[in-house]
C-alpha positions as a Python dict, from the first residue, in 0.01 Angstrom:
ca = {
    (1, 'M'): (0, 0, 0),
    (2, 'E'): (-144, 244, 251),
    (3, 'N'): (51, 75, 538),
    (4, 'I'): (377, 90, 336),
    (5, 'T'): (328, 460, 263),
    (6, 'R'): (262, 529, 638),
    (7, 'I'): (576, 340, 731),
    (8, 'V'): (789, 531, 489),
    (9, 'R'): (637, 858, 581),
    (10, 'N'): (690, 796, 953),
    (11, 'A'): (1047, 680, 890),
    (12, 'W'): (1128, 998, 691),
    (13, 'A'): (990, 1203, 984),
    (14, 'T'): (1234, 1040, 1231),
    (15, 'P'): (1574, 1227, 1206),
    (16, 'D'): (1810, 935, 1252),
    (17, 'L'): (1598, 695, 1010),
    (18, 'R'): (1589, 988, 758),
    (19, 'R'): (1976, 1001, 768),
    (20, 'K'): (1980, 628, 701),
    (21, 'I'): (1754, 657, 403),
    (22, 'I'): (1962, 935, 259),
    (23, 'F'): (2280, 729, 315),
    (24, 'T'): (2113, 436, 143),
    (25, 'L'): (2028, 662, -163),
    (26, 'I'): (2380, 804, -175),
    (27, 'I'): (2534, 446, -179),
    (28, 'V'): (2282, 323, -444),
    (29, 'F'): (2361, 633, -655),
    (30, 'V'): (2728, 576, -631),
    (31, 'Y'): (2701, 208, -727),
    (32, 'R'): (2480, 290, -1034),
    (33, 'I'): (2732, 540, -1155),
    (34, 'V'): (3022, 302, -1127),
    (35, 'A'): (2823, 35, -1305),
    (36, 'H'): (2814, 244, -1615),
    (37, 'V'): (3193, 318, -1620),
    (38, 'P'): (3296, 57, -1893),
    (39, 'L'): (3625, -121, -1955),
    (40, 'P'): (3785, -30, -2297),
    (41, 'G'): (3797, -278, -2601),
    (42, 'V'): (3437, -420, -2571),
    (43, 'D'): (3166, -411, -2837),
    (44, 'L'): (2887, -332, -2595),
    (45, 'A'): (2602, -374, -2843),
    (46, 'A'): (2729, -721, -2931),
    (47, 'L'): (2773, -799, -2560),
    (48, 'R'): (2418, -715, -2484),
    (49, 'E'): (2298, -932, -2771),
    (50, 'L'): (2503, -1218, -2630),
    (51, 'F'): (2345, -1178, -2284),
    (52, 'A'): (2006, -1174, -2427),
    (53, 'Q'): (2074, -1518, -2587),
    (54, 'S'): (2230, -1676, -2279),
    (55, 'Q'): (2027, -1753, -1960),
    (56, 'F'): (2340, -1823, -1761),
    (57, 'L'): (2513, -1473, -1845),
    (58, 'G'): (2163, -1318, -1801),
    (59, 'L'): (2172, -1449, -1440),
    (60, 'L'): (2509, -1331, -1376),
    (61, 'N'): (2413, -990, -1523),
    (62, 'M'): (2118, -986, -1283),
    (63, 'F'): (2332, -1035, -979),
    (64, 'S'): (2582, -766, -1095),
    (65, 'G'): (2292, -503, -1119),
    (66, 'G'): (2328, -483, -1495),
    (67, 'A'): (2703, -382, -1456),
    (68, 'L'): (2819, -691, -1657),
    (69, 'S'): (2620, -615, -1973),
    (70, 'N'): (2802, -275, -1960),
    (71, 'F'): (3126, -453, -1885),
    (72, 'S'): (3194, -197, -1630),
    (73, 'I'): (3470, -204, -1359),
    (74, 'V'): (3217, -361, -1118),
    (75, 'A'): (3100, -613, -1401),
    (76, 'L'): (3127, -901, -1151),
    (77, 'G'): (2905, -731, -912),
    (78, 'L'): (2842, -928, -588),
    (79, 'N'): (2855, -1266, -764),
    (80, 'P'): (3197, -1380, -613),
    (81, 'Y'): (3083, -1266, -254),
    (82, 'I'): (2757, -1460, -301),
    (83, 'N'): (2955, -1768, -422),
    (84, 'A'): (3181, -1742, -127),
    (85, 'S'): (2891, -1723, 131),
    (86, 'I'): (2720, -2033, -40),
    (87, 'V'): (3059, -2218, -8),
    (88, 'F'): (3084, -2154, 364),
    (89, 'Q'): (2720, -2236, 414),
    (90, 'L'): (2777, -2579, 243),
    (91, 'A'): (3105, -2630, 424),
    (92, 'G'): (2934, -2588, 758),
    (93, 'M'): (2766, -2931, 681),
    (94, 'V'): (3093, -3117, 675),
    (95, 'I'): (3350, -2914, 876),
    (96, 'P'): (3270, -2892, 1250),
    (97, 'K'): (3477, -2588, 1300),
    (98, 'I'): (3272, -2378, 1051),
    (99, 'E'): (2950, -2515, 1203),
    (100, 'E'): (3070, -2401, 1545),
    (101, 'L'): (3154, -2049, 1399),
    (102, 'Q'): (2800, -2016, 1254),
    (103, 'K'): (2625, -2055, 1603),
    (104, 'D'): (2738, -1724, 1764),
    (105, 'E'): (2772, -1363, 1663),
    (106, 'A'): (3162, -1345, 1702),
    (107, 'G'): (3196, -1657, 1482),
    (108, 'Q'): (2964, -1497, 1222),
    (109, 'R'): (3203, -1205, 1206),
    (110, 'K'): (3501, -1423, 1166),
    (111, 'L'): (3319, -1623, 881),
    (112, 'N'): (3231, -1293, 720),
    (113, 'Q'): (3609, -1204, 708),
    (114, 'Y'): (3691, -1546, 565),
    (115, 'Q'): (3416, -1483, 301),
    (116, 'R'): (3579, -1164, 197),
    (117, 'L'): (3917, -1334, 158),
    (118, 'L'): (3758, -1614, -49),
    (119, 'T'): (3598, -1346, -266),
    (120, 'V'): (3923, -1240, -406),
    (121, 'P'): (4034, -1564, -576),
    (122, 'L'): (3664, -1638, -681),
    (123, 'A'): (3659, -1282, -833),
    (124, 'A'): (3985, -1348, -1027),
    (125, 'I'): (3866, -1681, -1142),
    (126, 'Q'): (3527, -1534, -1268),
    (127, 'S'): (3718, -1246, -1432),
    (128, 'L'): (3919, -1498, -1641),
    (129, 'S'): (3596, -1700, -1722),
    (130, 'V'): (3421, -1389, -1856),
    (131, 'Y'): (3729, -1286, -2062),
    (132, 'F'): (3753, -1631, -2235),
    (133, 'I'): (3363, -1641, -2289),
    (134, 'L'): (3383, -1289, -2463),
    (135, 'R'): (3693, -1375, -2664),
    (136, 'Q'): (3534, -1695, -2788),
    (137, 'S'): (3232, -1485, -2895),
    (138, 'S'): (3461, -1231, -3069),
    (139, 'I'): (3326, -949, -2851),
    (140, 'I'): (3677, -878, -2706),
    (141, 'Q'): (4008, -921, -2876),
    (142, 'S'): (4290, -1139, -2741),
    (143, 'L'): (4478, -945, -2470),
    (144, 'S'): (4844, -967, -2395),
    (145, 'A'): (4951, -1108, -2062),
    (146, 'Y'): (4991, -763, -1915),
    (147, 'D'): (4662, -631, -2033),
    (148, 'L'): (4487, -944, -1909),
    (149, 'L'): (4648, -910, -1575),
    (150, 'A'): (4528, -547, -1560),
    (151, 'M'): (4175, -647, -1640),
    (152, 'V'): (4166, -917, -1389),
    (153, 'I'): (4300, -689, -1127),
    (154, 'T'): (4050, -416, -1203),
    (155, 'L'): (3740, -649, -1209),
    (156, 'T'): (3858, -818, -880),
    (157, 'A'): (3905, -461, -728),
    (158, 'G'): (3558, -373, -856),
    (159, 'A'): (3396, -679, -697),
    (160, 'L'): (3559, -584, -369),
    (161, 'L'): (3433, -228, -412),
    (162, 'A'): (3073, -360, -468),
    (163, 'V'): (3108, -576, -134),
    (164, 'W'): (3242, -270, 47),
    (165, 'L'): (2955, -58, -69),
    (166, 'G'): (2703, -333, 18),
    (167, 'E'): (2848, -365, 373),
    (168, 'L'): (2860, 13, 436),
    (169, 'L'): (2479, 7, 327),
    (170, 'T'): (2400, -274, 568),
    (171, 'E'): (2586, -100, 866),
    (172, 'Y'): (2469, 263, 809),
    (173, 'G'): (2172, 227, 575),
    (174, 'I'): (1837, 36, 575),
    (175, 'G'): (1813, -321, 474),
    (176, 'N'): (2062, -585, 357),
    (177, 'G'): (2312, -396, 153),
    (178, 'V'): (2394, -676, -89),
    (179, 'S'): (2034, -745, -156),
    (180, 'V'): (1936, -379, -193),
    (181, 'L'): (2215, -316, -452),
    (182, 'I'): (2109, -630, -651),
    (183, 'T'): (1746, -537, -644),
    (184, 'V'): (1813, -175, -752),
    (185, 'G'): (2021, -318, -1033),
    (186, 'I'): (1717, -532, -1160),
    (187, 'I'): (1472, -250, -1119),
    (188, 'S'): (1707, -11, -1328),
    (189, 'G'): (1630, -210, -1639),
    (190, 'L'): (1265, -186, -1602),
    (191, 'P'): (1201, 164, -1765),
    (192, 'T'): (1396, 50, -2078),
    (193, 'Q'): (1192, -258, -2109),
    (194, 'I'): (862, -95, -2060),
    (195, 'S'): (940, 173, -2323),
    (196, 'Q'): (1041, -97, -2564),
    (197, 'L'): (719, -307, -2492),
    (198, 'L'): (495, 2, -2550),
    (199, 'G'): (685, 94, -2865),
    (200, 'T'): (645, -243, -3051),
    (201, 'Q'): (369, -393, -3250),
    (202, 'A'): (311, -634, -2975),
    (203, 'S'): (173, -363, -2762),
    (204, 'Q'): (-114, -317, -3022),
    (205, 'N'): (-248, -652, -2919),
    (206, 'S'): (-425, -536, -2607),
    (207, 'M'): (-571, -874, -2522),
    (208, 'E'): (-223, -1041, -2524),
    (209, 'L'): (-85, -737, -2326),
    (210, 'L'): (-368, -763, -2068),
    (211, 'M'): (-311, -1137, -2027),
    (212, 'F'): (61, -1080, -1970),
    (213, 'L'): (-10, -814, -1711),
    (214, 'G'): (-256, -1046, -1545),
    (215, 'V'): (5, -1326, -1519),
    (216, 'S'): (268, -1081, -1379),
    (217, 'I'): (28, -950, -1113),
    (218, 'L'): (-79, -1306, -1020),
    (219, 'T'): (294, -1403, -1000),
    (220, 'I'): (378, -1114, -771),
    (221, 'A'): (73, -1197, -557),
    (222, 'G'): (184, -1564, -535),
    (223, 'I'): (542, -1465, -435),
    (224, 'V'): (420, -1249, -163),
    (225, 'L'): (177, -1504, -21),
    (226, 'V'): (443, -1777, -25),
    (227, 'N'): (716, -1544, 125),
    (228, 'E'): (474, -1444, 394),
    (229, 'A'): (337, -1806, 454),
    (230, 'I'): (454, -1924, 795),
    (231, 'R'): (354, -2236, 1004),
    (232, 'Q'): (389, -2129, 1372),
    (233, 'I'): (466, -2426, 1600),
    (234, 'P'): (381, -2365, 1961),
    (235, 'V'): (669, -2409, 2213),
    (236, 'Q'): (593, -2415, 2580),
    (237, 'Y'): (869, -2342, 2834),
    (238, 'A'): (834, -2496, 3183),
    (239, 'R'): (832, -2308, 3509),
    (240, 'R'): (1181, -2225, 3644),
    (241, 'V'): (1313, -2116, 3976),
    (242, 'R'): (1562, -1816, 3945),
    (243, 'G'): (1705, -1639, 4250),
    (244, 'G'): (1464, -1793, 4470),
    (245, 'A'): (1171, -1672, 4263),
    (246, 'Q'): (956, -1904, 4052),
    (247, 'T'): (891, -1779, 3683),
    (248, 'T'): (564, -1861, 3507),
    (249, 'S'): (558, -2093, 3209),
    (250, 'Q'): (577, -1911, 2872),
    (251, 'M'): (435, -2000, 2532),
    (252, 'T'): (625, -1891, 2217),
    (253, 'Y'): (617, -2004, 1853),
    (254, 'L'): (874, -2164, 1634),
    (255, 'P'): (815, -2024, 1277),
    (256, 'L'): (852, -2251, 973),
    (257, 'R'): (853, -2052, 656),
    (258, 'L'): (702, -2207, 335),
    (259, 'N'): (990, -2057, 133),
    (260, 'Q'): (1270, -2152, 367),
    (261, 'A'): (1538, -2148, 92),
    (262, 'G'): (1483, -1824, -87),
    (263, 'V'): (1635, -1787, -432),
    (264, 'I'): (1945, -1996, -363),
    (265, 'P'): (1795, -2323, -516),
    (266, 'I'): (1737, -2140, -841),
    (267, 'I'): (2088, -2030, -858),
    (268, 'F'): (2232, -2374, -792),
    (269, 'A'): (1990, -2531, -1051),
    (270, 'V'): (2049, -2291, -1328),
    (271, 'S'): (2425, -2320, -1278),
    (272, 'L'): (2402, -2699, -1321),
    (273, 'V'): (2143, -2718, -1596),
    (274, 'L'): (2342, -2489, -1820),
    (275, 'I'): (2662, -2689, -1797),
    (276, 'P'): (2583, -2955, -2057),
    (277, 'G'): (2456, -2706, -2312),
    (278, 'T'): (2761, -2484, -2270),
    (279, 'V'): (3016, -2759, -2286),
    (280, 'A'): (2824, -2895, -2605),
    (281, 'N'): (2827, -2553, -2770),
    (282, 'F'): (3206, -2525, -2702),
    (283, 'L'): (3276, -2897, -2843),
    (284, 'S'): (3050, -2836, -3153),
    (285, 'G'): (3304, -2585, -3262),
    (286, 'L'): (3605, -2820, -3267),
    (287, 'P'): (3754, -2946, -3604),
    (288, 'Y'): (3640, -3306, -3538),
    (289, 'P'): (3314, -3399, -3723),
    (290, 'Q'): (3200, -3682, -3496),
    (291, 'V'): (3262, -3486, -3173),
    (292, 'A'): (3095, -3177, -3322),
    (293, 'S'): (2796, -3395, -3436),
    (294, 'V'): (2734, -3552, -3103),
    (295, 'A'): (2794, -3205, -2933),
    (296, 'S'): (2533, -3047, -3160),
    (297, 'S'): (2281, -3306, -3068),
    (298, 'I'): (2341, -3245, -2689),
    (299, 'A'): (2321, -2880, -2744),
    (300, 'R'): (1978, -2918, -2914),
    (301, 'I'): (1854, -3139, -2627),
    (302, 'F'): (1968, -2889, -2360),
    (303, 'D'): (1853, -2586, -2554),
    (304, 'S'): (1680, -2334, -2307),
    (305, 'G'): (1358, -2389, -2486),
    (306, 'S'): (1349, -2766, -2500),
    (307, 'V'): (1117, -2996, -2293),
    (308, 'T'): (1428, -3173, -2150),
    (309, 'Y'): (1583, -2843, -2029),
    (310, 'V'): (1257, -2733, -1865),
    (311, 'A'): (1187, -3059, -1700),
    (312, 'L'): (1541, -3101, -1567),
    (313, 'Y'): (1559, -2728, -1453),
    (314, 'F'): (1231, -2784, -1253),
    (315, 'I'): (1340, -3110, -1099),
    (316, 'L'): (1683, -2952, -996),
    (317, 'V'): (1503, -2650, -849),
    (318, 'V'): (1281, -2882, -633),
    (319, 'A'): (1570, -3107, -523),
    (320, 'F'): (1788, -2812, -424),
    (321, 'T'): (1515, -2666, -232),
    (322, 'F'): (1492, -2971, -12),
    (323, 'F'): (1868, -2989, 13),
    (324, 'Y'): (1923, -2615, 107),
    (325, 'T'): (1625, -2631, 361),
    (326, 'A'): (1792, -2923, 526),
    (327, 'V'): (2116, -2724, 541),
    (328, 'T'): (1954, -2415, 700),
    (329, 'F'): (1702, -2581, 927),
    (330, 'N'): (1839, -2870, 1130),
    (331, 'P'): (1561, -3037, 1336),
    (332, 'D'): (1802, -3228, 1551),
    (333, 'R'): (1986, -2912, 1657),
    (334, 'I'): (1661, -2726, 1726),
    (335, 'S'): (1530, -3025, 1930),
    (336, 'E'): (1845, -3031, 2129),
    (337, 'N'): (1842, -2657, 2195),
    (338, 'L'): (1476, -2680, 2302),
    (339, 'Q'): (1547, -2946, 2541),
    (340, 'K'): (1849, -2763, 2701),
    (341, 'Q'): (1633, -2449, 2736),
    (342, 'G'): (1346, -2644, 2909),
    (343, 'G'): (1115, -2601, 2615),
    (344, 'F'): (884, -2850, 2456),
    (345, 'I'): (620, -2874, 2183),
    (346, 'P'): (277, -2957, 2350),
    (347, 'G'): (183, -3316, 2275),
    (348, 'V'): (534, -3421, 2152),
    (349, 'R'): (808, -3567, 2380),
    (350, 'P'): (1144, -3389, 2398),
    (351, 'G'): (1444, -3520, 2228),
    (352, 'Q'): (1415, -3767, 1927),
    (353, 'A'): (1041, -3752, 1915),
    (354, 'T'): (1064, -3367, 1868),
    (355, 'S'): (1328, -3399, 1588),
    (356, 'E'): (1104, -3642, 1394),
    (357, 'Y'): (802, -3433, 1437),
    (358, 'L'): (991, -3112, 1305),
    (359, 'N'): (1129, -3321, 1023),
    (360, 'R'): (768, -3428, 911),
    (361, 'L'): (639, -3094, 934),
    (362, 'L'): (937, -2948, 740),
    (363, 'T'): (896, -3200, 450),
    (364, 'R'): (519, -3122, 423),
    (365, 'I'): (593, -2754, 414),
    (366, 'T'): (882, -2789, 172),
    (367, 'V'): (684, -2980, -86),
    (368, 'P'): (460, -2697, -196),
    (369, 'G'): (718, -2447, -146),
    (370, 'S'): (967, -2629, -370),
    (371, 'I'): (701, -2672, -646),
    (372, 'F'): (626, -2305, -635),
    (373, 'L'): (990, -2227, -661),
    (374, 'G'): (1017, -2455, -965),
    (375, 'L'): (730, -2280, -1137),
    (376, 'V'): (892, -1942, -1069),
    (377, 'A'): (1217, -2059, -1228),
    (378, 'I'): (1053, -2189, -1553),
    (379, 'L'): (823, -1883, -1575),
    (380, 'P'): (1039, -1678, -1827),
    (381, 'I'): (1042, -1989, -2055),
    (382, 'M'): (668, -2032, -2024),
    (383, 'V'): (621, -1648, -2099),
    (384, 'R'): (828, -1673, -2408),
    (385, 'F'): (628, -1969, -2527),
    (386, 'V'): (282, -1821, -2467),
    (387, 'F'): (371, -1454, -2535),
    (388, 'P'): (660, -1466, -2788),
    (389, 'D'): (654, -1102, -2888),
    (390, 'I'): (638, -968, -2536),
    (391, 'G'): (870, -1254, -2390),
    (392, 'S'): (1147, -1127, -2627),
    (393, 'I'): (1143, -786, -2489),
    (394, 'V'): (1048, -827, -2122),
    (395, 'T'): (1346, -1024, -1968),
    (396, 'L'): (1238, -972, -1611),
    (397, 'G'): (1178, -1334, -1488),
    (398, 'G'): (1036, -1508, -1197),
    (399, 'T'): (1374, -1508, -1013),
    (400, 'S'): (1405, -1132, -1053),
    (401, 'L'): (1046, -1077, -920),
    (402, 'L'): (1119, -1306, -623),
    (403, 'I'): (1433, -1105, -533),
    (404, 'I'): (1256, -775, -566),
    (405, 'V'): (949, -867, -356),
    (406, 'S'): (1157, -1038, -91),
    (407, 'V'): (1393, -747, -51),
    (408, 'A'): (1112, -494, -62),
    (409, 'I'): (923, -680, 216),
    (410, 'E'): (1253, -718, 420),
    (411, 'T'): (1345, -347, 380),
    (412, 'I'): (994, -233, 497),
    (413, 'R'): (1026, -465, 789),
    (414, 'S'): (1365, -329, 880),
    (415, 'M'): (1228, 24, 876),
    (416, 'E'): (926, -78, 1083),
    (417, 'S'): (1147, -260, 1346),
    (418, 'M'): (1370, 48, 1359),
    (419, 'M'): (1078, 272, 1433),
    (420, 'V'): (957, 33, 1707),
    (421, 'M'): (1298, 51, 1864),
    (422, 'R'): (1299, 423, 1863),
    (423, 'G'): (952, 426, 2012),
    (424, 'Y'): (1067, 197, 2317),
    (425, 'E'): (1376, 435, 2362),
    (426, 'K'): (1163, 740, 2385),
    (427, 'F'): (928, 566, 2629),
    (428, 'I'): (1222, 461, 2852),
    (429, 'S'): (1371, 805, 2839),
}
């Protein structure tokens, strides 16, 4: 904590970093104001009650920074842009052209433009989906074609505004703009939850509250340890002759993170595990007794508190962690690049042997990382089961904690690296 305070204090003392911090605060302030400008014709109290009952809508609300529960003009938040980026990451596995663009900086800029273009239709589709969900729940009345078109255009424009603010923050502020806006949105709901927790009868049970706080602290500590855990693989570069001079051999390290996939597997898993229950709830309302009976049974099986739901959710998180890690870390490509640059892992032959060695290490590292992510994903369900009174109030789950901790660490590192660069520039000048 003392180290973090020192970094922030030194950053504020540096004029150009201070300007970046102020710009970041201004962008965050603007986004939070826009997130409270609601669209007309929505019962906000009923909308928040619906979000408290639906984990899927709660996840969407989390990534919109709380704007979706307010049904503001930026209600979709950064969800369409995140989905577009996931689409292109997966497309890189099967489309060689996209894979080629992912390898260099110019290609990354072009892919970013494609992601913005794909954000527009995805935002329009999500706008329609939100409208039909809210209309089915009687939270919003049926709209005419003109009013519906106006709502879709407004929500789509709001999503693009959120993306623009995030990219401005990335370029002129501190940290990753998209991540910072999501994190601030999650944190903004904490004061309300804390005040509700302290104002309820559950807070009078000091032992239960202390146990809950202990679980929360242990979870945060576990997230920090897992995020910071890295297996460093030594890489030796052979001597080279450049311009008639012989360079000495160098030793570097190839980092393998325990949590290589981040929060993406949880997003994939929760999207899939909620499909059976969502479809079943829709079919149970149809005027066909047999279909409604079967749909009601499926809905009970896939209820968010059932054993089937928890087990399937955990298994999907573990499976998607392996899948996404394989997408983002390709042992064959890394082995090929090392061989081209004259690098090798001591005790391992270059080429196919290096690829197999990296693959074995990656599998061993991913197993505990995927199990940890699975436990983080089902943590809110376990909290509601063990602490029913507190769990009904505190909606901040393991996914939210994972995002907050990851973004906080990334932002502090960004500030620290900027100060190091400024120190080098002063030394050179």
